[in-house]
C-alpha positions as CSV (number, residue, x, y, z in Angstrom):
1,X,47.2,-10.5,-16.7
2,X,45.2,-8.2,-14.5
3,X,46.0,-6.4,-11.2
4,X,43.7,-5.3,-8.6
5,X,44.0,-1.9,-7.1
6,X,45.6,-3.0,-3.9
7,X,47.9,-5.2,-5.5
8,X,49.0,-2.4,-7.8
9,X,49.5,-0.1,-4.7
10,X,51.5,-2.7,-2.9
11,X,53.8,-3.4,-5.8
12,X,54.5,0.2,-6.3
13,X,55.1,0.8,-2.7
14,X,58.7,-0.3,-2.9
15,X,62.3,0.9,-3.1
16,X,63.1,2.8,-6.4
17,X,59.6,2.8,-7.7
18,X,58.9,4.5,-10.8
19,X,55.4,5.5,-11.5
20,X,56.0,6.6,-15.0
21,X,56.1,2.8,-15.9
22,X,52.3,2.6,-15.8
23,X,50.9,2.5,-12.3
24,X,47.3,1.8,-13.4
25,X,48.0,1.1,-17.1
26,X,48.5,-2.6,-16.5
27,X,52.1,-2.8,-17.6
28,X,54.3,-5.2,-15.6
29,X,55.8,-3.4,-12.7
30,X,59.5,-3.8,-11.8
31,X,60.2,-4.9,-8.2
32,X,63.7,-4.1,-6.8
33,X,64.1,-6.5,-4.0
34,X,67.3,-7.1,-1.4
35,X,68.5,-10.7,-1.3
36,X,68.7,-11.6,2.5
37,X,71.9,-13.6,2.1
38,X,73.8,-11.5,-0.3
39,X,72.2,-8.0,0.5
40,X,72.4,-7.3,-3.2
41,X,69.5,-5.6,-5.1
42,X,67.8,-7.8,-7.7
43,X,65.1,-6.7,-10.2
44,X,62.0,-8.7,-11.1
45,X,59.1,-8.1,-13.3
46,X,55.5,-9.3,-13.9
47,X,54.8,-12.8,-12.8
48,X,58.6,-13.5,-12.0
49,X,58.4,-11.3,-8.8
50,X,58.9,-13.8,-5.8
51,X,57.3,-13.6,-2.6
52,X,59.1,-11.0,-0.1
53,X,59.0,-9.6,3.4
54,X,58.4,-5.9,3.7
55,X,60.9,-3.9,5.7
56,X,59.1,-0.8,6.9
57,X,60.9,1.6,9.2
58,X,61.1,5.2,10.2
59,X,63.5,7.4,8.1
60,X,66.2,9.0,10.2
61,X,69.5,10.6,9.4
62,X,71.9,8.7,7.1
63,X,69.4,6.2,5.8
64,X,70.5,4.0,2.9
65,X,68.8,5.3,-0.6
66,X,68.2,3.5,-3.7
67,X,71.1,5.2,-5.2
68,X,73.5,4.1,-2.3
69,X,72.4,0.4,-2.7
70,X,72.8,0.6,-6.5
71,X,76.2,2.4,-6.1
72,X,77.5,-0.1,-3.6
73,X,77.6,2.7,-0.8
74,X,75.1,1.2,1.4
75,X,77.6,-0.2,4.0
76,X,79.0,3.3,4.3
77,X,75.6,4.8,5.8
78,X,74.6,4.6,9.5
79,X,71.2,3.2,8.3
80,X,73.0,0.1,6.9
81,X,72.5,-1.6,10.3
82,X,68.7,-1.6,9.7
83,X,69.1,-3.3,6.4
84,X,71.5,-6.1,7.7
85,X,69.3,-6.7,10.8
86,X,66.1,-6.9,8.7
87,X,67.8,-9.1,6.1
88,X,69.1,-11.4,9.1
89,X,65.6,-11.8,10.7
90,X,64.0,-12.3,7.3
91,X,66.4,-15.0,6.3
92,X,65.8,-16.6,10.0
93,X,62.0,-16.4,9.0
94,X,62.6,-18.3,5.8
95,X,62.4,-15.2,3.3
96,X,64.8,-14.9,0.4
97,X,63.8,-11.3,-0.4
98,X,62.9,-8.1,1.3
99,X,61.6,-4.9,0.0
100,X,62.2,-1.5,1.7
101,X,59.2,0.6,2.4
102,X,59.6,3.8,4.4
């Protein structure tokens, strides 16, 4: 399958992106999305990537990093309320997954 330039940019503007996996090399990107119900991080690739809402916010002190999410330390960070608020709103709007883009 083929990606457009914009599609490639959008798919790589995500939490935990890894440009070494072939940004324009047409390899299947890996998306790490937050489930709006469980607040857990899930990985998807290629055509299995579901539709998702984009959580774009301003970076401040004590934000939740990819490593915090992966290590279960997200709730310990001050920025966790942004994630829970975003996920709550996204779930009310019918979204199952969100991506953090900041």
